[in-house]
Backbone and ligand atoms as CSV (ligand in chain L), in Angstrom:
chain,resi,resn,atom,element,x,y,z
A,1,MET,N,N,-95.567,29.954,188.249
A,1,MET,CA,C,-94.237,29.367,188.060
A,1,MET,C,C,-93.664,29.833,186.725
A,2,ALA,N,N,-92.425,30.279,186.777
A,2,ALA,CA,C,-91.774,30.703,185.531
A,2,ALA,C,C,-90.357,30.156,185.491
A,3,VAL,N,N,-90.147,29.295,184.547
A,3,VAL,CA,C,-88.804,28.747,184.345
A,3,VAL,C,C,-88.172,29.505,183.184
A,4,HIS,N,N,-87.025,30.101,183.454
A,4,HIS,CA,C,-86.363,30.928,182.437
A,4,HIS,C,C,-85.290,30.139,181.707
A,5,PRO,N,N,-85.003,30.548,180.468
A,5,PRO,CA,C,-83.850,29.965,179.786
A,5,PRO,C,C,-82.573,30.359,180.525
A,6,LEU,N,N,-81.603,29.488,180.508
A,6,LEU,CA,C,-80.337,29.760,181.203
A,6,LEU,C,C,-79.353,30.457,180.271
A,7,CYS,N,N,-78.604,31.396,180.828
A,7,CYS,CA,C,-77.518,32.023,180.079
A,7,CYS,C,C,-76.281,31.136,180.223
A,8,VAL,N,N,-75.681,30.847,179.108
A,8,VAL,CA,C,-74.566,29.905,179.070
A,8,VAL,C,C,-73.308,30.645,178.619
A,9,GLU,N,N,-72.173,30.326,179.243
A,9,GLU,CA,C,-70.895,30.907,178.838
A,9,GLU,C,C,-70.710,30.702,177.332
A,10,PRO,N,N,-70.311,31.705,176.526
A,10,PRO,CA,C,-69.780,33.016,176.916
A,10,PRO,C,C,-70.810,34.156,176.891
A,11,HIS,N,N,-71.986,33.996,177.482
A,11,HIS,CA,C,-72.950,35.097,177.541
A,11,HIS,C,C,-72.359,36.242,178.382
A,12,PRO,N,N,-72.412,37.486,177.885
A,12,PRO,CA,C,-71.747,38.598,178.605
A,12,PRO,C,C,-72.299,38.854,180.004
A,13,VAL,N,N,-73.577,38.549,180.261
A,13,VAL,CA,C,-74.141,38.837,181.593
A,13,VAL,C,C,-73.409,38.038,182.673
A,14,LEU,N,N,-72.835,36.891,182.290
A,14,LEU,CA,C,-72.122,36.053,183.271
A,14,LEU,C,C,-70.807,36.686,183.695
A,15,ARG,N,N,-70.330,37.636,182.896
A,15,ARG,CA,C,-69.039,38.286,183.173
A,15,ARG,C,C,-69.208,39.726,183.641
A,16,THR,N,N,-70.456,40.092,183.940
A,16,THR,CA,C,-70.759,41.462,184.361
A,16,THR,C,C,-71.032,41.469,185.863
A,17,PRO,N,N,-70.295,42.265,186.636
A,17,PRO,CA,C,-70.635,42.349,188.063
A,17,PRO,C,C,-72.085,42.813,188.232
A,18,ALA,N,N,-72.840,42.093,189.060
A,18,ALA,CA,C,-74.263,42.400,189.227
A,18,ALA,C,C,-74.443,43.650,190.087
A,19,ARG,N,N,-75.541,44.350,189.857
A,19,ARG,CA,C,-75.850,45.570,190.608
A,19,ARG,C,C,-76.532,45.202,191.927
A,20,PRO,N,N,-76.264,45.995,192.974
A,20,PRO,CA,C,-76.994,45.753,194.222
A,20,PRO,C,C,-78.488,46.020,194.025
A,21,VAL,N,N,-79.317,45.242,194.709
A,21,VAL,CA,C,-80.762,45.488,194.726
A,21,VAL,C,C,-81.003,46.735,195.568
A,22,ASP,N,N,-81.807,47.674,195.053
A,22,ASP,CA,C,-82.091,48.869,195.864
A,22,ASP,C,C,-83.566,48.982,196.237
A,23,GLN,N,N,-84.391,48.040,195.762
A,23,GLN,CA,C,-85.808,48.068,196.140
A,23,GLN,C,C,-86.293,46.660,196.438
A,24,PHE,N,N,-86.877,46.501,197.611
A,24,PHE,CA,C,-87.423,45.187,197.972
A,24,PHE,C,C,-88.878,45.147,197.500
A,25,SER,N,N,-89.024,44.926,196.224
A,25,SER,CA,C,-90.304,45.131,195.541
A,25,SER,C,C,-90.922,43.788,195.136
A,26,ASP,N,N,-92.104,43.882,194.529
A,26,ASP,CA,C,-92.740,42.677,193.973
A,26,ASP,C,C,-91.887,42.079,192.869
A,27,ASP,N,N,-91.193,42.937,192.141
A,27,ASP,CA,C,-90.327,42.444,191.066
A,27,ASP,C,C,-89.225,41.555,191.647
A,28,LEU,N,N,-88.698,41.949,192.793
A,28,LEU,CA,C,-87.662,41.140,193.447
A,28,LEU,C,C,-88.237,39.788,193.882
A,29,ARG,N,N,-89.459,39.815,194.432
A,29,ARG,CA,C,-90.111,38.557,194.840
A,29,ARG,C,C,-90.333,37.633,193.655
A,30,ARG,N,N,-90.749,38.236,192.542
A,30,ARG,CA,C,-90.949,37.444,191.320
A,30,ARG,C,C,-89.639,36.828,190.856
A,31,LEU,N,N,-88.593,37.651,190.885
A,31,LEU,CA,C,-87.272,37.164,190.478
A,31,LEU,C,C,-86.845,35.989,191.363
A,32,ALA,N,N,-87.091,36.106,192.670
A,32,ALA,CA,C,-86.709,35.037,193.598
A,32,ALA,C,C,-87.472,33.756,193.274
A,33,ARG,N,N,-88.776,33.886,193.028
A,33,ARG,CA,C,-89.577,32.698,192.674
A,33,ARG,C,C,-89.075,32.069,191.384
A,34,ASP,N,N,-88.762,32.925,190.412
A,34,ASP,CA,C,-88.298,32.425,189.111
A,34,ASP,C,C,-86.947,31.717,189.253
A,35,LEU,N,N,-86.080,32.269,190.105
A,35,LEU,CA,C,-84.783,31.618,190.326
A,35,LEU,C,C,-84.977,30.226,190.919
A,36,ILE,N,N,-85.863,30.138,191.905
A,36,ILE,CA,C,-86.109,28.852,192.562
A,36,ILE,C,C,-86.716,27.856,191.567
A,37,ASP,N,N,-87.717,28.303,190.811
A,37,ASP,CA,C,-88.357,27.415,189.829
A,37,ASP,C,C,-87.361,26.957,188.773
A,38,THR,N,N,-86.542,27.888,188.309
A,38,THR,CA,C,-85.581,27.555,187.242
A,38,THR,C,C,-84.489,26.620,187.770
A,39,MET,N,N,-84.075,26.858,189.020
A,39,MET,CA,C,-83.074,25.972,189.633
A,39,MET,C,C,-83.606,24.536,189.697
A,40,TYR,N,N,-84.827,24.363,190.224
A,40,TYR,CA,C,-85.356,23.005,190.364
A,40,TYR,C,C,-85.644,22.367,189.008
A,41,ALA,N,N,-86.125,23.171,188.057
A,41,ALA,CA,C,-86.447,22.631,186.728
A,41,ALA,C,C,-85.199,22.069,186.051
A,42,ASN,N,N,-84.033,22.590,186.448
A,42,ASN,CA,C,-82.773,22.134,185.851
A,42,ASN,C,C,-81.983,21.222,186.780
A,43,ASP,N,N,-82.643,20.772,187.859
A,43,ASP,CA,C,-82.006,19.864,188.800
A,43,ASP,C,C,-80.759,20.491,189.425
A,44,GLY,N,N,-80.799,21.801,189.637
A,44,GLY,CA,C,-79.652,22.510,190.212
A,44,GLY,C,C,-79.744,22.591,191.719
A,45,ILE,N,N,-78.626,22.944,192.346
A,45,ILE,CA,C,-78.621,23.141,193.797
A,45,ILE,C,C,-78.230,24.572,194.139
A,46,GLY,N,N,-78.153,25.417,193.123
A,46,GLY,CA,C,-77.904,26.829,193.328
A,46,GLY,C,C,-78.109,27.559,192.013
A,47,LEU,N,N,-78.516,28.826,192.097
A,47,LEU,CA,C,-78.678,29.613,190.870
A,47,LEU,C,C,-78.600,31.092,191.234
A,48,ALA,N,N,-77.891,31.847,190.417
A,48,ALA,CA,C,-77.736,33.284,190.650
A,48,ALA,C,C,-78.450,34.050,189.532
A,49,ALA,N,N,-78.939,35.244,189.880
A,49,ALA,CA,C,-79.759,36.018,188.936
A,49,ALA,C,C,-79.100,36.220,187.565
A,50,PRO,N,N,-77.787,36.479,187.489
A,50,PRO,CA,C,-77.201,36.657,186.151
A,50,PRO,C,C,-77.402,35.440,185.246
A,51,GLN,N,N,-77.561,34.267,185.836
A,51,GLN,CA,C,-77.719,33.060,185.014
A,51,GLN,C,C,-79.062,33.018,184.288
A,52,ILE,N,N,-80.011,33.851,184.741
A,52,ILE,CA,C,-81.252,33.974,183.960
A,52,ILE,C,C,-81.346,35.383,183.358
A,53,GLY,N,N,-80.191,36.010,183.207
A,53,GLY,CA,C,-80.127,37.256,182.457
A,53,GLY,C,C,-80.406,38.510,183.251
A,54,ARG,N,N,-80.418,38.403,184.594
A,54,ARG,CA,C,-80.691,39.589,185.428
A,54,ARG,C,C,-79.428,39.960,186.200
A,55,ASP,N,N,-78.907,41.170,185.940
A,55,ASP,CA,C,-77.624,41.540,186.556
A,55,ASP,C,C,-77.844,42.211,187.909
A,56,VAL,N,N,-78.519,41.497,188.797
A,56,VAL,CA,C,-78.733,42.003,190.156
A,56,VAL,C,C,-78.242,40.970,191.171
A,57,GLN,N,N,-77.928,41.470,192.364
A,57,GLN,CA,C,-77.264,40.626,193.367
A,57,GLN,C,C,-78.275,39.811,194.177
A,58,VAL,N,N,-78.702,38.725,193.589
A,58,VAL,CA,C,-79.600,37.780,194.265
A,58,VAL,C,C,-79.180,36.379,193.857
A,59,PHE,N,N,-79.115,35.493,194.844
A,59,PHE,CA,C,-78.949,34.086,194.480
A,59,PHE,C,C,-79.744,33.197,195.405
A,60,VAL,N,N,-79.901,31.967,194.975
A,60,VAL,CA,C,-80.578,30.969,195.780
A,60,VAL,C,C,-79.673,29.740,195.831
A,61,ALA,N,N,-79.678,29.053,196.966
A,61,ALA,CA,C,-78.863,27.848,197.122
A,61,ALA,C,C,-79.664,26.838,197.923
A,62,ASN,N,N,-79.546,25.566,197.557
A,62,ASN,CA,C,-80.235,24.529,198.308
A,62,ASN,C,C,-79.700,23.142,197.952
A,63,PRO,N,N,-78.598,22.743,198.599
A,63,PRO,CA,C,-78.057,21.415,198.301
A,63,PRO,C,C,-79.008,20.277,198.640
A,64,THR,N,N,-79.994,20.519,199.504
A,64,THR,CA,C,-80.931,19.442,199.854
A,64,THR,C,C,-81.943,19.206,198.736
A,65,GLN,N,N,-82.147,20.194,197.896
A,65,GLN,CA,C,-83.153,20.166,196.811
A,65,GLN,C,C,-84.566,19.957,197.337
A,66,GLN,N,N,-84.781,20.198,198.644
A,66,GLN,CA,C,-86.143,20.106,199.185
A,66,GLN,C,C,-86.784,21.482,199.143
A,67,ARG,N,N,-87.940,21.558,198.521
A,67,ARG,CA,C,-88.625,22.846,198.410
A,67,ARG,C,C,-88.895,23.430,199.784
A,68,GLY,N,N,-88.697,24.735,199.884
A,68,GLY,CA,C,-88.922,25.417,201.148
A,68,GLY,C,C,-87.671,25.535,201.996
A,69,ARG,N,N,-86.584,24.836,201.606
A,69,ARG,CA,C,-85.347,24.909,202.394
A,69,ARG,C,C,-84.267,25.716,201.676
A,70,GLU,N,N,-84.690,26.580,200.756
A,70,GLU,CA,C,-83.731,27.373,199.992
A,70,GLU,C,C,-83.088,28.437,200.881
A,71,VAL,N,N,-81.826,28.700,200.641
A,71,VAL,CA,C,-81.150,29.860,201.225
A,71,VAL,C,C,-81.144,30.927,200.137
A,72,LEU,N,N,-81.815,32.039,200.394
A,72,LEU,CA,C,-81.855,33.112,199.408
A,72,LEU,C,C,-81.181,34.344,199.996
A,73,LEU,N,N,-80.274,34.935,199.268
A,73,LEU,CA,C,-79.590,36.120,199.765
A,73,LEU,C,C,-79.631,37.237,198.726
A,74,VAL,N,N,-79.932,38.426,199.233
A,74,VAL,CA,C,-79.929,39.646,198.415
A,74,VAL,C,C,-78.720,40.474,198.860
A,75,ASN,N,N,-77.988,41.017,197.912
A,75,ASN,CA,C,-76.796,41.834,198.186
A,75,ASN,C,C,-75.846,41.166,199.195
A,76,PRO,N,N,-75.468,39.926,198.965
A,76,PRO,CA,C,-74.650,39.229,199.963
A,76,PRO,C,C,-73.223,39.776,200.057
A,77,VAL,N,N,-72.703,39.701,201.266
A,77,VAL,CA,C,-71.309,40.075,201.539
A,77,VAL,C,C,-70.645,38.862,202.177
A,78,LEU,N,N,-69.474,38.512,201.677
A,78,LEU,CA,C,-68.721,37.391,202.243
A,78,LEU,C,C,-67.949,37.928,203.445
A,79,GLU,N,N,-68.378,37.542,204.640
A,79,GLU,CA,C,-67.815,38.122,205.860
A,79,GLU,C,C,-66.585,37.361,206.336
A,80,ALA,N,N,-66.587,36.053,206.202
A,80,ALA,CA,C,-65.463,35.260,206.711
A,80,ALA,C,C,-65.392,33.934,205.986
A,81,VAL,N,N,-64.168,33.503,205.741
A,81,VAL,CA,C,-63.951,32.167,205.169
A,81,VAL,C,C,-62.856,31.486,205.981
A,82,THR,N,N,-63.035,30.199,206.265
A,82,THR,CA,C,-62.005,29.450,206.975
A,82,THR,C,C,-61.896,28.037,206.414
A,83,GLY,N,N,-60.734,27.453,206.613
A,83,GLY,CA,C,-60.520,26.065,206.218
A,83,GLY,C,C,-60.409,25.915,204.708
A,84,ARG,N,N,-60.163,24.684,204.300
A,84,ARG,CA,C,-60.031,24.416,202.864
A,84,ARG,C,C,-60.855,23.218,202.459
A,85,ALA,N,N,-61.417,23.305,201.271
A,85,ALA,CA,C,-62.230,22.213,200.738
A,85,ALA,C,C,-61.972,22.097,199.243
A,86,GLY,N,N,-62.183,20.910,198.727
A,86,GLY,CA,C,-62.054,20.707,197.284
A,86,GLY,C,C,-63.168,19.797,196.815
A,87,VAL,N,N,-64.009,20.299,195.954
A,87,VAL,CA,C,-65.190,19.567,195.515
A,87,VAL,C,C,-65.262,19.662,193.994
A,88,VAL,N,N,-65.737,18.607,193.361
A,88,VAL,CA,C,-65.971,18.660,191.916
A,88,VAL,C,C,-67.234,19.481,191.676
A,89,GLU,N,N,-67.072,20.569,190.933
A,89,GLU,CA,C,-68.194,21.470,190.689
A,89,GLU,C,C,-68.600,21.443,189.227
A,90,GLY,N,N,-69.867,21.720,189.030
A,90,GLY,CA,C,-70.396,21.980,187.704
A,90,GLY,C,C,-71.193,23.263,187.779
A,91,CYS,N,N,-71.762,23.695,186.673
A,91,CYS,CA,C,-72.509,24.955,186.661
A,91,CYS,C,C,-73.521,24.884,185.528
A,92,LEU,N,N,-74.745,25.335,185.806
A,92,LEU,CA,C,-75.768,25.312,184.752
A,92,LEU,C,C,-75.377,26.212,183.583
A,93,SER,N,N,-74.458,27.142,183.815
A,93,SER,CA,C,-74.000,28.022,182.734
A,93,SER,C,C,-72.779,27.468,182.005
A,94,LEU,N,N,-72.300,26.307,182.437
A,94,LEU,CA,C,-71.159,25.646,181.783
A,94,LEU,C,C,-71.505,24.170,181.587
A,95,PRO,N,N,-72.447,23.887,180.699
A,95,PRO,CA,C,-72.923,22.501,180.573
A,95,PRO,C,C,-71.782,21.518,180.314
A,96,GLU,N,N,-71.848,20.423,181.023
A,96,GLU,CA,C,-70.945,19.284,180.819
A,96,GLU,C,C,-69.492,19.537,181.206
A,97,ILE,N,N,-69.246,20.587,181.964
A,97,ILE,CA,C,-67.893,20.833,182.481
A,97,ILE,C,C,-67.920,20.519,183.975
A,98,TRP,N,N,-67.025,19.657,184.406
A,98,TRP,CA,C,-66.938,19.274,185.821
A,98,TRP,C,C,-65.477,19.307,186.227
A,99,GLU,N,N,-65.146,20.080,187.246
A,99,GLU,CA,C,-63.748,20.186,187.668
A,99,GLU,C,C,-63.692,20.364,189.183
A,100,ARG,N,N,-62.628,19.851,189.767
A,100,ARG,CA,C,-62.423,20.056,191.194
A,100,ARG,C,C,-61.910,21.479,191.430
A,101,VAL,N,N,-62.517,22.155,192.406
A,101,VAL,CA,C,-62.198,23.563,192.681
A,101,VAL,C,C,-61.796,23.704,194.141
A,102,LYS,N,N,-60.759,24.501,194.388
A,102,LYS,CA,C,-60.359,24.776,195.775
A,102,LYS,C,C,-61.216,25.896,196.336
A,103,ARG,N,N,-61.801,25.625,197.469
A,103,ARG,CA,C,-62.670,26.605,198.137
A,103,ARG,C,C,-62.365,26.620,199.620
A,104,ALA,N,N,-62.988,27.567,200.319
A,104,ALA,CA,C,-62.956,27.541,201.775
A,104,ALA,C,C,-63.950,26.488,202.265
A,105,ALA,N,N,-63.651,25.907,203.435
A,105,ALA,CA,C,-64.529,24.860,203.975
A,105,ALA,C,C,-65.748,25.443,204.690
A,106,ARG,N,N,-65.565,26.624,205.287
A,106,ARG,CA,C,-66.654,27.245,206.039
A,106,ARG,C,C,-66.750,28.721,205.653
A,107,VAL,N,N,-67.964,29.207,205.599
A,107,VAL,CA,C,-68.169,30.607,205.223
A,107,VAL,C,C,-69.232,31.254,206.110
A,108,ARG,N,N,-69.111,32.544,206.203
A,108,ARG,CA,C,-70.190,33.336,206.823
A,108,ARG,C,C,-70.512,34.480,205.879
A,109,LEU,N,N,-71.772,34.602,205.526
A,109,LEU,CA,C,-72.212,35.681,204.653
A,109,LEU,C,C,-73.289,36.487,205.353
A,110,SER,N,N,-73.300,37.779,205.073
A,110,SER,CA,C,-74.424,38.598,205.499
A,110,SER,C,C,-75.145,39.067,204.242
A,111,GLY,N,N,-76.347,39.520,204.411
A,111,GLY,CA,C,-77.125,40.000,203.269
A,111,GLY,C,C,-78.511,40.375,203.750
A,112,TRP,N,N,-79.464,40.285,202.840
A,112,TRP,CA,C,-80.831,40.713,203.129
A,112,TRP,C,C,-81.795,39.654,202.621
A,113,ASP,N,N,-82.948,39.571,203.287
A,113,ASP,CA,C,-83.983,38.690,202.740
A,113,ASP,C,C,-84.906,39.503,201.828
A,114,LEU,N,N,-85.969,38.867,201.353
A,114,LEU,CA,C,-86.839,39.530,200.373
A,114,LEU,C,C,-87.620,40.693,200.974
A,115,ASP,N,N,-87.710,40.726,202.314
A,115,ASP,CA,C,-88.422,41.825,202.975
A,115,ASP,C,C,-87.486,42.963,203.364
A,116,GLY,N,N,-86.199,42.826,203.022
A,116,GLY,CA,C,-85.250,43.876,203.387
A,116,GLY,C,C,-84.743,43.747,204.804
A,117,LYS,N,N,-84.929,42.566,205.392
A,117,LYS,CA,C,-84.388,42.341,206.748
A,117,LYS,C,C,-82.988,41.754,206.637
A,118,PRO,N,N,-82.066,42.208,207.506
A,118,PRO,CA,C,-80.707,41.661,207.451
A,118,PRO,C,C,-80.684,40.187,207.853
A,119,VAL,N,N,-79.886,39.402,207.154
A,119,VAL,CA,C,-79.741,37.989,207.496
A,119,VAL,C,C,-78.260,37.625,207.495
A,120,GLU,N,N,-77.940,36.615,208.269
A,120,GLU,CA,C,-76.581,36.099,208.294
A,120,GLU,C,C,-76.660,34.586,208.103
A,121,VAL,N,N,-75.775,34.055,207.295
A,121,VAL,CA,C,-75.763,32.618,207.024
A,121,VAL,C,C,-74.369,32.087,207.311
A,122,GLU,N,N,-74.298,31.047,208.128
A,122,GLU,CA,C,-73.029,30.343,208.339
A,122,GLU,C,C,-73.193,28.935,207.813
A,123,ALA,N,N,-72.187,28.462,207.108
A,123,ALA,CA,C,-72.349,27.140,206.501
A,123,ALA,C,C,-71.015,26.432,206.397
A,124,ASP,N,N,-71.109,25.099,206.423
A,124,ASP,CA,C,-69.959,24.282,206.031
A,124,ASP,C,C,-70.497,23.213,205.083
A,125,GLY,N,N,-69.659,22.233,204.744
A,125,GLY,CA,C,-70.116,21.177,203.848
A,125,GLY,C,C,-70.482,21.734,202.471
A,126,LEU,N,N,-71.389,21.031,201.809
A,126,LEU,CA,C,-71.724,21.392,200.431
A,126,LEU,C,C,-72.378,22.773,200.331
A,127,LEU,N,N,-73.173,23.138,201.357
A,127,LEU,CA,C,-73.797,24.465,201.300
A,127,LEU,C,C,-72.734,25.566,201.242
A,128,ALA,N,N,-71.644,25.409,201.995
A,128,ALA,CA,C,-70.578,26.418,201.972
A,128,ALA,C,C,-70.001,26.564,200.563
A,129,ILE,N,N,-69.869,25.438,199.879
A,129,ILE,CA,C,-69.328,25.462,198.511
A,129,ILE,C,C,-70.304,26.177,197.570
A,130,VAL,N,N,-71.586,25.820,197.691
A,130,VAL,CA,C,-72.592,26.423,196.801
A,130,VAL,C,C,-72.666,27.935,197.037
A,131,LEU,N,N,-72.597,28.342,198.295
A,131,LEU,CA,C,-72.666,29.778,198.596
A,131,LEU,C,C,-71.500,30.521,197.947
A,132,GLN,N,N,-70.306,29.935,197.998
A,132,GLN,CA,C,-69.146,30.588,197.375
A,132,GLN,C,C,-69.294,30.622,195.856
A,133,HIS,N,N,-69.804,29.534,195.296
A,133,HIS,CA,C,-69.995,29.442,193.843
A,133,HIS,C,C,-71.004,30.501,193.372
A,134,GLU,N,N,-72.124,30.604,194.092
A,134,GLU,CA,C,-73.159,31.570,193.674
A,134,GLU,C,C,-72.707,33.001,193.932
A,135,PHE,N,N,-72.002,33.217,195.044
A,135,PHE,CA,C,-71.457,34.544,195.323
A,135,PHE,C,C,-70.549,34.991,194.177
A,136,ASP,N,N,-69.722,34.088,193.690
A,136,ASP,CA,C,-68.851,34.399,192.545
A,136,ASP,C,C,-69.666,34.856,191.339
A,137,HIS,N,N,-70.795,34.182,191.079
A,137,HIS,CA,C,-71.623,34.560,189.924
A,137,HIS,C,C,-72.021,36.039,189.986
A,138,LEU,N,N,-72.242,36.560,191.192
A,138,LEU,CA,C,-72.687,37.955,191.320
A,138,LEU,C,C,-71.562,38.933,191.042
A,139,HIS,N,N,-70.341,38.405,190.927
A,139,HIS,CA,C,-69.187,39.271,190.660
A,139,HIS,C,C,-68.539,38.933,189.319
A,140,GLY,N,N,-69.305,38.301,188.478
A,140,GLY,CA,C,-68.820,38.009,187.123
A,140,GLY,C,C,-67.783,36.907,187.060
A,141,ARG,N,N,-67.750,36.053,188.095
A,141,ARG,CA,C,-66.761,34.970,188.124
A,141,ARG,C,C,-67.446,33.607,187.977
A,142,LEU,N,N,-66.793,32.724,187.253
A,142,LEU,CA,C,-67.253,31.343,187.109
A,142,LEU,C,C,-66.242,30.423,187.770
A,143,PHE,N,N,-66.667,29.197,188.076
A,143,PHE,CA,C,-65.754,28.321,188.828
A,143,PHE,C,C,-64.491,27.990,188.029
A,144,ILE,N,N,-64.586,28.055,186.704
A,144,ILE,CA,C,-63.381,27.749,185.910
A,144,ILE,C,C,-62.294,28.807,186.100
A,145,ASP,N,N,-62.671,29.991,186.583
A,145,ASP,CA,C,-61.666,31.038,186.849
A,145,ASP,C,C,-60.751,30.636,188.003
A,146,ARG,N,N,-61.192,29.681,188.804
A,146,ARG,CA,C,-60.424,29.287,189.990
A,146,ARG,C,C,-59.540,28.076,189.743
A,147,LEU,N,N,-59.487,27.623,188.513
A,147,LEU,CA,C,-58.621,26.483,188.184
A,147,LEU,C,C,-57.200,26.976,187.925
A,148,SER,N,N,-56.258,26.042,187.957
A,148,SER,CA,C,-54.889,26.397,187.591
A,148,SER,C,C,-54.878,26.845,186.128
A,149,TRP,N,N,-53.829,27.569,185.753
A,149,TRP,CA,C,-53.756,28.112,184.384
A,149,TRP,C,C,-53.893,26.990,183.362
A,150,PHE,N,N,-53.199,25.898,183.608
A,150,PHE,CA,C,-53.192,24.803,182.637
A,150,PHE,C,C,-54.583,24.184,182.485
A,151,ARG,N,N,-55.221,23.912,183.640
A,151,ARG,CA,C,-56.557,23.296,183.563
A,151,ARG,C,C,-57.561,24.271,182.954
A,152,ARG,N,N,-57.384,25.543,183.248
A,152,ARG,CA,C,-58.318,26.521,182.707
A,152,ARG,C,C,-58.207,26.608,181.177
A,153,GLN,N,N,-56.981,26.531,180.661
A,153,GLN,CA,C,-56.809,26.562,179.197
A,153,GLN,C,C,-57.540,25.390,178.552
A,154,ARG,N,N,-57.378,24.222,179.181
A,154,ARG,CA,C,-57.997,23.017,178.636
A,154,ARG,C,C,-59.530,23.141,178.644
A,155,VAL,N,N,-60.071,23.641,179.768
A,155,VAL,CA,C,-61.521,23.781,179.888
A,155,VAL,C,C,-62.037,24.857,178.929
A,156,THR,N,N,-61.294,25.952,178.805
A,156,THR,CA,C,-61.731,27.046,177.933
A,156,THR,C,C,-61.857,26.571,176.488
A,157,ARG,N,N,-60.938,25.710,176.068
A,157,ARG,CA,C,-61.042,25.156,174.706
A,157,ARG,C,C,-62.340,24.362,174.539
A,158,ARG,N,N,-62.684,23.579,175.576
A,158,ARG,CA,C,-63.926,22.789,175.489
A,158,ARG,C,C,-65.152,23.700,175.485
A,159,VAL,N,N,-65.109,24.766,176.308
A,159,VAL,CA,C,-66.252,25.691,176.360
A,159,VAL,C,C,-66.436,26.353,174.998
A,160,ARG,N,N,-65.317,26.758,174.368
A,160,ARG,CA,C,-65.412,27.419,173.055
A,160,ARG,C,C,-65.943,26.449,172.005
A,161,ALA,N,N,-65.487,25.209,172.074
A,161,ALA,CA,C,-65.935,24.223,171.084
A,161,ALA,C,C,-67.437,23.978,171.234
A,162,ARG,N,N,-67.910,23.902,172.488
A,162,ARG,CA,C,-69.343,23.668,172.698
A,162,ARG,C,C,-70.157,24.859,172.244
A,163,ALA,N,N,-69.656,26.084,172.520
A,163,ALA,CA,C,-70.380,27.284,172.082
A,163,ALA,C,C,-70.483,27.296,170.564
A,164,ALA,N,N,-69.414,26.896,169.886
A,164,ALA,CA,C,-69.420,26.888,168.415
A,164,ALA,C,C,-70.423,25.857,167.900
A,165,SER,N,N,-70.498,24.686,168.554
A,165,SER,CA,C,-71.432,23.672,168.057
A,165,SER,C,C,-72.873,24.067,168.369
A,166,ARG,N,N,-73.097,24.792,169.484
A,166,ARG,CA,C,-74.456,25.287,169.769
A,166,ARG,C,C,-74.888,26.301,168.723
A,167,ARG,N,N,-73.952,27.204,168.353
A,167,ARG,CA,C,-74.294,28.209,167.339
A,167,ARG,C,C,-74.649,27.529,166.025
A,168,ALA,N,N,-73.944,26.454,165.748
A,168,ALA,CA,C,-74.207,25.745,164.486
A,168,ALA,C,C,-75.553,25.024,164.537
A,169,ALA,N,N,-75.957,24.587,165.753
A,169,ALA,CA,C,-77.149,23.734,165.866
A,169,ALA,C,C,-78.431,24.509,166.134
A,170,VAL,N,N,-78.318,25.720,166.705
A,170,VAL,CA,C,-79.499,26.448,167.171
A,170,VAL,C,C,-79.754,27.633,166.255
A,171,PRO,N,N,-81.003,27.841,165.813
A,171,PRO,CA,C,-81.288,29.031,165.009
A,171,PRO,C,C,-80.937,30.287,165.801
A,172,PRO,N,N,-80.440,31.349,165.139
A,172,PRO,CA,C,-79.982,32.546,165.857
A,172,PRO,C,C,-81.035,33.123,166.792
A,173,SER,N,N,-82.325,33.007,166.457
A,173,SER,CA,C,-83.361,33.613,167.295
A,173,SER,C,C,-83.436,32.953,168.663
A,174,GLN,N,N,-82.962,31.711,168.793
A,174,GLN,CA,C,-83.029,31.016,170.082
A,174,GLN,C,C,-81.663,30.867,170.722
A,175,ALA,N,N,-80.647,31.406,170.073
A,175,ALA,CA,C,-79.283,31.076,170.482
A,175,ALA,C,C,-78.931,31.582,171.870
A,176,SER,N,N,-79.613,32.628,172.371
A,176,SER,CA,C,-79.220,33.177,173.668
A,176,SER,C,C,-79.752,32.349,174.827
A,177,GLY,N,N,-80.641,31.402,174.572
A,177,GLY,CA,C,-81.255,30.719,175.702
A,177,GLY,C,C,-81.035,29.226,175.725
A,178,ALA,N,N,-79.892,28.777,175.279
A,178,ALA,CA,C,-79.634,27.334,175.269
A,178,ALA,C,C,-79.772,26.773,176.674
A,179,LYS,N,N,-80.479,25.690,176.810
A,179,LYS,CA,C,-80.816,25.181,178.146
A,179,LYS,C,C,-79.859,24.065,178.555
A,180,GLY,N,N,-79.276,24.219,179.720
A,180,GLY,CA,C,-78.393,23.178,180.237
A,180,GLY,C,C,-79.195,22.168,181.029
A,181,ARG,N,N,-78.711,20.970,181.141
A,181,ARG,CA,C,-79.447,19.945,181.872
A,181,ARG,C,C,-78.723,19.499,183.130
A,182,ASP,N,N,-77.509,20.029,183.330
A,182,ASP,CA,C,-76.732,19.536,184.452
A,182,ASP,C,C,-77.170,20.176,185.763
A,183,ALA,N,N,-76.891,19.517,186.834
A,183,ALA,CA,C,-77.045,20.130,188.139
A,183,ALA,C,C,-76.022,21.241,188.270
A,184,SER,N,N,-76.348,22.240,189.071
A,184,SER,CA,C,-75.437,23.369,189.199
A,184,SER,C,C,-74.135,22.957,189.864
A,185,LEU,N,N,-74.211,22.007,190.740
A,185,LEU,CA,C,-73.012,21.532,191.424
A,185,LEU,C,C,-73.191,20.045,191.677
A,186,ALA,N,N,-72.141,19.311,191.559
A,186,ALA,CA,C,-72.235,17.883,191.858
A,186,ALA,C,C,-71.996,17.669,193.338
A,187,ALA,N,N,-72.824,16.870,193.943
A,187,ALA,CA,C,-72.565,16.512,195.331
A,187,ALA,C,C,-71.302,15.678,195.371
A,188,SER,N,N,-70.409,16.006,196.226
A,188,SER,CA,C,-69.145,15.286,196.280
A,188,SER,C,C,-68.530,15.464,197.656
A,189,ARG,N,N,-67.413,14.817,197.870
A,189,ARG,CA,C,-66.773,14.924,199.167
A,189,ARG,C,C,-66.224,16.334,199.381
A,190,VAL,N,N,-66.334,16.799,200.588
A,190,VAL,CA,C,-65.668,18.038,200.967
A,190,VAL,C,C,-64.397,17.644,201.688
A,191,ARG,N,N,-63.267,18.086,201.194
A,191,ARG,CA,C,-61.996,17.675,201.792
A,191,ARG,C,C,-61.391,18.781,202.618
L,1,NI,NI,NI,-72.917,28.263,188.500
């Protein structure tokens, strides 16, 4: 088991489009295990590789938080989105920020499993939201990017203030791995 420190905004890896996985190797399996362990250790319901400092296209999602029921996708493609939903979201890379985000209600994604076999995932409810949130992480997007301009300005000020207080509180040698305690997404109504 390996729990990694989380990368927190404004860490540059969170804003870097992740590279496609080109080898279904032991390293990929290790990364998948580490993502799952780190997600559960932080009480999250989703986690993408960039959040632990790896710029590759892998994420894990599991709104049930039951071990063994994770949805893991490698090189995911968003094939279809339908309907509308609005859920209050949080993110392990944005500690203590919670905002309602407009999303699609249902999604279909294709991708690959750890063995390089093609997989397709269809989801609605909270899983659909988590899949969209984690998919965004692989393209350098955070949920705050989807807020209205006004709300985003307000949130960005809070993110900057928190980053400044972390820099003041944490010795520089540990500053890149500040650990968040929030769940990756708050369970909430899907509208
Ligand atoms: Ni997130």
